[in-house]
Residue, then its C-alpha position, 0 to 999 in steps of 0.5 A: m500500500i502506498v500513502e502519498m502525502r500532500r505537497g508541503a506535508t509536515t514532518d509530524e504528519v509523515d511521522g503520524v503515518v509511520q507510527r500508525a503503520e508500526s502500531l499495526g506491526l507493518n514495515v515502512q519505507l519512505n521516498l522523500g521526493t523533492d515535491k512530496t513524500v511517499v510512504a510504502i506500507l509493507g507487510s503480508n496482511t496489508g491487503q486486509l486493511s482498509t485504506d481509510t486506516f491511513a486516509v483519515l490521517p492529517g497530510v495524506e493525499s491518496i492511498t494506492r494498493i500495489m497489486k504487483p509482487y514487487k513494491l519498492a522497485s515499482r513506479e507506484f512507489k517512486a515515479e521518477d527515475s532513480l540515479v545511482s552514483v558511483s565515484g561521481i559517475e551517475i548511472g541512469s542519467d543521459r550518460i550511457v555508462v560502460m563497464a568493461g574488463p576481463c571476466a576473471v582477474e588472472s594476474e596483475e599484468q593482465l588486469a593492468k593491461a585491461a584497465k589501460v585499454v578500456k579506460e582509454a577507449g572510454a569505459c569509466i568502470l573496470r569489471g573483473g571477477a575475483f570470485k567466480p561461481r562455476t557450473s563445474p567444481f573443477s573449473f577455475q573459481g577465481m583468485k578470491k582475496a588475492g584477486l580483490e587485492l589486485l583490483g584494489r591496486i589497479k583501481e588506485q593506479f588507474g583511478i577507475p572504480v571497479i565492479t566485482e561479484v560477491v557470491d557468499p553472504h560471509d564475503v560481503s564485507l570483504v568484497s566491499k573493501y575493494a569494490d565500488i559496485l557489488q555484482i550479484g550474478s544470475r545464479n544468485m538472483q534469488n539467493y535471499p540471504l545474500l540479497t539481504d546482506v548486500g542490501r544492509n551493506k548499502r554499497p551500489v549493487v548490480l543485480k543480474r537477471g536469473f537466466s530462468c527468471t521473469v521480469t516480475e521475479w527479477l524486480t521482486a528480488a530487487d525489493y530484497l535489496l531495497s527493503e534493507g535500505n539500499t537504494q543504489v540498485i542497478l538491474c542487469e539484463r544478461g539473457i535468458r535460457t530459451f529453446e534457441d541454441s545458436v547463442r549462449f543465452s537469448l537477450d531479452i531486449s524487450s525487458i529494457p522498455v518493460i523495466k523502464r515502464f514499471s520500475h524506477l531502477p536503472i538497467i544495464v545490459d551484459p551483451s557478452h554473456a548473452a552472445g557467448h561469442y565475440s563476433l555477436v557482442p557488438a550488435i547486441a550492445k548496439a541494440a541495447v543502447a538503441a532500446g534505452a539501456d543505461g549502460l553496458l557490462i562488456e568483457v574485454h581481455p588483453n589476449p582472449k586466447e589466453a583467458l582462463i574464463d570466457g575467452l570466446q566471448s571477450l573482445t580484444p582491445s582493438d575490437f572494444a575501441r572500435l565498438m565504443g566509437e560505434l556506440r557513441a554514434i548510436a547514443k547520440s541518435v537517441g539523445r544520450y552520450i558515452 
């Protein structure tokens, strides 16, 4: 249930709504807009409450029931687009933010080369996985803490913020010491203990869509982060599993306008995992920008032939530089920039 306060409602009037909700054993989230305040009343039994419970309170303008499973990620809770700020970089604005780098941190030399080439080409955030959840237990699982330390050193050396994945609730604090953005991978989209801990951490987070999950399930997972007070949430479309086997995953390009319609959260796209092959990445990336994505998460490796993970879908430095030039033209055509 959404309680929309009148313009100019006083702090005491807002507190009155909050106190009434808490007295009924309900949870509350506030959206303190520039013009008015919106109060989300959350709980399993809100559907049984009469809207008059809150409509009679001073300062209340209107009451809306949210029928969708997701609440805090919805446009009903927050009509205006959310902006996520990472080291002075705004995600969700007119700028299309490109995050690029290797799938996995392999060595200091590899990461330094990657940071240099992606920054020179125009990417503003470096990606690199220290912890790698793999389908097989015998596959390379990442350098873990040593990889995080490398990310920290390269971040300072090149003056570029970093994004890396966290896979275990016990590692949230450790990863947060080095990462500017925490990534929750598709396999962990519904790992609710992990979502809860990352939400409490308040660090900006990229939530990837589970490859067998609907948009509704994705946004409901985002509510776990938002309900813990973390408003710095970025969604990432990375393709879903379908009957099609000519690509690694089928990129659901329609999810971009769907998210824009029903949610205030920014959305970026990972064309690398959807494509599965470097030759397909540029076309998918360009389609994402044209469709309204707020950013891209692209795998770039100094030498893909030597990559320990996902070399086939990684762009070379020259391919990435070329793609960035093409993306700038498309961004300009839709009134944005890179």
